[in-house]
C-alpha positions as CSV (number, residue, x, y, z in Angstrom):
1,X,-28.9,-9.5,31.1
2,X,-30.0,-8.0,27.8
3,X,-33.8,-7.8,27.2
4,X,-35.0,-10.4,24.7
5,X,-35.6,-7.9,21.9
6,X,-32.2,-6.5,22.0
7,X,-30.5,-9.7,21.0
8,X,-31.2,-9.5,17.5
9,X,-30.0,-5.9,17.4
10,X,-26.8,-6.8,19.1
11,X,-26.2,-9.6,16.7
12,X,-26.8,-7.3,13.6
13,X,-24.4,-4.5,15.2
14,X,-21.6,-7.0,16.0
15,X,-21.9,-8.4,12.2
16,X,-21.8,-5.0,10.9
17,X,-18.6,-4.0,13.0
18,X,-17.0,-7.2,11.7
19,X,-17.8,-6.6,8.3
20,X,-16.7,-2.9,8.5
21,X,-13.3,-3.7,9.7
22,X,-12.8,-6.7,7.3
23,X,-10.3,-6.5,4.6
24,X,-9.2,-9.8,3.0
25,X,-11.4,-12.7,3.4
26,X,-10.7,-14.7,6.7
27,X,-8.8,-18.0,6.0
28,X,-10.7,-21.1,6.4
29,X,-7.6,-23.3,7.0
30,X,-4.3,-23.1,9.0
31,X,-2.4,-22.1,5.8
32,X,-2.5,-21.8,2.1
33,X,1.1,-21.1,0.8
34,X,0.9,-19.4,-2.4
35,X,1.6,-21.3,-5.7
36,X,1.5,-18.8,-8.4
37,X,2.8,-21.2,-11.1
38,X,-0.6,-22.9,-11.1
39,X,-2.1,-20.0,-12.9
40,X,-5.3,-20.3,-10.8
41,X,-6.7,-17.3,-8.9
42,X,-9.8,-17.0,-6.8
43,X,-9.3,-13.8,-5.1
44,X,-5.9,-15.2,-4.2
45,X,-3.5,-17.8,-5.2
46,X,-4.0,-21.7,-5.3
47,X,-2.5,-23.5,-2.4
48,X,0.8,-25.3,-2.7
49,X,0.5,-28.9,-1.4
50,X,1.1,-28.9,2.4
51,X,3.5,-31.7,2.3
52,X,5.9,-29.3,0.2
53,X,5.3,-26.4,2.6
54,X,8.7,-25.5,4.4
55,X,9.9,-22.8,6.8
56,X,11.1,-20.6,3.8
57,X,7.5,-20.0,2.7
58,X,7.1,-17.9,5.8
59,X,10.4,-16.1,5.9
60,X,11.8,-12.7,4.3
61,X,15.0,-11.0,5.3
62,X,14.5,-8.3,2.9
63,X,13.4,-5.4,5.3
64,X,16.4,-5.6,7.6
65,X,18.8,-3.2,5.7
66,X,17.8,0.2,4.3
67,X,17.2,0.2,0.4
68,X,19.3,1.8,-1.9
69,X,17.4,5.0,-3.2
70,X,18.4,5.9,-6.8
71,X,15.4,7.5,-8.4
72,X,14.1,11.1,-8.9
73,X,11.6,11.2,-6.2
74,X,14.1,10.1,-3.5
75,X,12.3,7.2,-1.8
76,X,12.1,3.4,-2.1
77,X,9.4,1.0,-0.9
78,X,10.6,-2.7,-0.3
79,X,7.5,-4.7,-0.2
80,X,6.9,-8.0,1.9
81,X,3.8,-9.1,0.6
82,X,2.6,-12.5,-0.6
83,X,4.5,-12.0,-3.8
84,X,7.7,-12.2,-1.6
85,X,6.2,-14.3,1.2
86,X,4.0,-17.2,-0.3
87,X,2.9,-18.1,3.3
88,X,1.0,-14.8,3.6
89,X,-1.8,-16.1,0.9
90,X,-5.2,-15.8,2.9
91,X,-3.8,-14.4,5.9
92,X,-4.6,-10.7,5.1
93,X,-1.6,-9.0,6.3
94,X,1.6,-7.6,4.7
95,X,4.5,-5.2,5.4
96,X,6.7,-2.7,3.7
97,X,9.8,-0.7,4.5
98,X,10.0,2.6,3.0
99,X,13.5,4.5,2.8
100,X,13.7,8.3,2.0
101,X,16.7,10.5,1.2
102,X,16.8,13.9,2.6
103,X,14.0,15.8,0.8
104,X,12.7,12.4,-0.7
105,X,9.0,11.9,-1.4
106,X,6.7,8.9,-1.7
107,X,4.6,10.5,-4.1
108,X,0.6,10.7,-3.6
109,X,-0.9,7.3,-4.0
110,X,-3.6,5.0,-2.8
111,X,-3.9,1.4,-1.8
112,X,-7.2,0.2,-3.1
113,X,-7.3,-3.1,-0.9
114,X,-5.9,-2.0,2.5
115,X,-5.6,0.5,5.4
116,X,-2.1,1.4,6.0
117,X,-0.4,2.2,9.5
118,X,3.3,3.5,9.4
119,X,5.9,3.4,12.2
120,X,8.9,5.7,12.0
121,X,12.2,3.8,12.2
122,X,14.4,6.9,12.1
123,X,14.2,10.5,10.9
124,X,11.0,12.9,10.5
125,X,8.4,12.9,8.1
126,X,5.5,15.0,6.9
127,X,2.6,12.8,6.2
128,X,-1.0,13.4,5.0
129,X,-4.0,12.1,3.5
130,X,-7.2,13.6,1.7
131,X,-10.6,12.6,2.5
132,X,-13.4,12.5,-0.1
133,X,-14.7,15.9,1.2
134,X,-11.2,17.1,-0.1
135,X,-9.8,17.8,3.5
136,X,-6.2,17.4,3.9
137,X,-5.3,15.5,7.3
138,X,-1.6,16.1,7.9
139,X,1.0,15.9,10.5
140,X,4.8,15.9,11.1
141,X,5.8,12.5,12.7
142,X,9.2,11.4,14.1
143,X,11.1,8.2,15.3
144,X,8.7,5.9,17.4
145,X,5.6,7.5,16.3
146,X,2.7,6.1,14.3
147,X,0.3,7.4,11.6
148,X,-2.5,5.8,9.8
149,X,-3.7,6.1,6.2
150,X,-7.5,5.1,5.7
151,X,-8.0,2.4,2.9
152,X,-8.3,3.9,-0.7
153,X,-7.7,7.5,0.3
154,X,-4.7,9.5,-1.5
155,X,-1.9,10.0,0.8
156,X,2.0,10.9,0.8
157,X,5.0,10.9,3.0
158,X,7.6,13.6,2.7
159,X,11.3,13.7,4.3
160,X,11.7,17.3,5.0
161,X,14.6,16.8,7.2
162,X,18.5,16.7,6.3
163,X,19.1,13.1,6.9
164,X,18.0,9.6,5.8
165,X,14.5,8.6,7.0
166,X,12.6,5.1,7.2
167,X,9.2,3.7,8.1
168,X,7.7,0.2,8.3
169,X,4.3,0.0,6.9
170,X,1.8,-2.6,7.8
171,X,-1.4,-3.4,5.7
172,X,-4.5,-5.5,6.4
173,X,-4.2,-7.2,3.2
174,X,-1.5,-9.7,1.6
175,X,-1.4,-7.8,-1.5
176,X,-2.7,-4.1,-0.8
177,X,-1.8,-2.8,-4.4
178,X,-0.6,0.7,-5.2
179,X,-1.8,3.3,-7.5
180,X,0.5,6.2,-7.7
181,X,-1.6,9.1,-9.0
182,X,1.0,10.7,-11.4
183,X,2.4,7.5,-12.8
184,X,-1.1,5.9,-13.4
185,X,-2.4,9.0,-15.3
186,X,0.7,9.7,-17.4
187,X,2.2,6.3,-18.0
188,X,-0.4,4.0,-18.4
189,X,-0.5,1.3,-21.4
190,X,-2.3,2.4,-23.5
191,X,-1.9,5.9,-22.6
192,X,-4.5,8.2,-21.4
193,X,-5.4,10.6,-24.3
194,X,-3.5,14.0,-24.0
195,X,-6.8,16.0,-24.5
196,X,-8.2,14.2,-21.4
197,X,-5.2,15.0,-19.2
198,X,-4.9,18.6,-20.6
199,X,-8.4,19.3,-19.6
200,X,-8.3,17.6,-16.5
201,X,-5.3,19.4,-15.2
202,X,-6.1,22.6,-17.2
203,X,-2.7,22.5,-19.1
204,X,-1.8,22.4,-22.7
205,X,-1.0,19.1,-24.6
206,X,2.6,20.0,-25.1
207,X,3.0,20.0,-21.2
208,X,1.2,16.8,-21.0
209,X,3.9,15.2,-23.1
210,X,6.7,16.7,-21.2
211,X,5.2,15.1,-18.0
212,X,4.8,11.8,-19.7
213,X,8.5,12.0,-20.9
214,X,9.7,12.7,-17.4
215,X,7.6,10.2,-15.8
216,X,8.3,7.3,-18.3
217,X,10.0,4.2,-16.8
218,X,13.6,4.5,-17.4
219,X,15.1,2.0,-20.0
220,X,17.8,-0.4,-18.5
């Protein structure tokens, strides 16, 4: 039995651990199927009337097949978040499938609202993240293996093999968000001033313009 004076310490410690591992707020009800059409957002979406909830609100088949990779970086992310599965609203979880061509890269990016854990479905990947002390933590992972990217840290995955690769990514957020470092800096609206980018990367403004042109979204 714990000494009486240890009980408050234990309570505080348990509360601190719970807070440290929390991401999206815990749900206070069985379900809250997202209703984006309401236009109301209170750290999430308003709830659909329970009488109108169906099984389709909790179903998504979009990760069953490989995505068609047709871009310059050679990877494609297929998200299964609250935007695709309304029933995830308030539940604090989501998935993605990432497919990579041979040599494909999921460029350096962050997820501001979630930790990510990837499970390799096929192929082999070089993965890594960078800590706030500027240390790179990296490893080569293959089919059946798992790697974790801590919340908010810059990370990447690169397929250095000769064949297609794929992973399933899990997040402790219904909508983890993605901030792609290059795209965010060079294709924002309005744009980041050229002189800011030139000084930050120690390059000239002509090269900044070239990078912006290469990264600009392709017009359909």
